[in-house]
C-alpha positions in Angstrom: 13.6 0.8 10.6 10.2 0.3 9.6 9.1 3.8 11.1 11.8 5.5 9.0 10.7 3.8 5.9 7.1 4.8 6.5 8.3 8.5 7.0 10.4 8.5 3.8 7.6 6.8 1.8 5.0 9.4 2.9 6.0 12.2 0.2 6.6 10.2 -2.6 3.3 8.2 -2.2 1.4 11.5 -2.1 3.1 12.9 -4.9 1.8 10.0 -6.9 4.8 7.4 -6.9 3.1 3.8 -7.6 6.1 2.0 -5.9 5.7 4.1 -2.8 2.1 3.9 -2.7 2.4 0.1 -2.7 5.1 -0.1 -0.2 2.9 2.4 2.2 0.1 -0.1 1.8 2.2 -2.9 2.5 3.4 -1.2 5.8 -0.1 -0.3 6.7 -1.6 -3.7 6.1 1.2 -5.4 8.2 1.5 -2.7 10.8 5.0 -2.1 10.0 6.3 1.5 11.3 2.7 2.4 11.7 -0.7 1.0 13.2 -2.1 -1.7 11.2 -5.1 -0.4 9.2 -6.6 -2.6 6.2 -8.5 0.3 4.8 -5.7 2.6 4.2 -3.6 -0.3 3.0 -6.4 -1.1 0.5 -6.8 2.6 -0.5 -3.0 2.7 -1.2 -3.0 -0.4 -3.0 -5.7 0.8 -5.2 -4.0 4.2 -6.0 -0.7 2.3 -6.9 -2.9 -0.4 -9.0 -4.6 2.5 -10.6 -1.1 3.4 -12.2 -0.7 -0.6 -13.4 2.0 -1.2 -10.8 1.6 -4.9 -11.1 2.3 -6.0 -7.2 -0.4 -3.5 -6.3 -2.8 -4.8 -9.0 -2.3 -8.1 -7.4 -2.5 -7.2 -3.5 -5.8 -5.1 -4.4 -7.4 -7.9 -6.2 -6.7 -10.1 -3.1 -7.8 -7.7 -0.6 -11.1 -6.9 -2.7 -11.9 -10.4 -4.2 -13.8 -12.5 -1.5 -12.2 -15.4 -3.6 -8.9 -14.7 -2.3 -10.0 -14.5 1.5 
C-alpha cells in the first residue's frame, strides 16, 4: 500500500504539511511506493525540518552531517 500512501501524501506535502513532507521523504529514502531517491528524500526532509517538525529535523541532520554517516 506504499504506492497509494505516496499518492495520498503528494498534495498535502506540496501544500506545506510538514508531516506529509516528512512521510514523503521517508518513502523516497527507502524507495517505498516510489523509486529510491536520496536527493528528493533530503529535500522533503529539509522542507519539513524548516517547519520545525522534530522527526524531520533529526532525519535531515542525519542525512547532511558526515558525523552520522
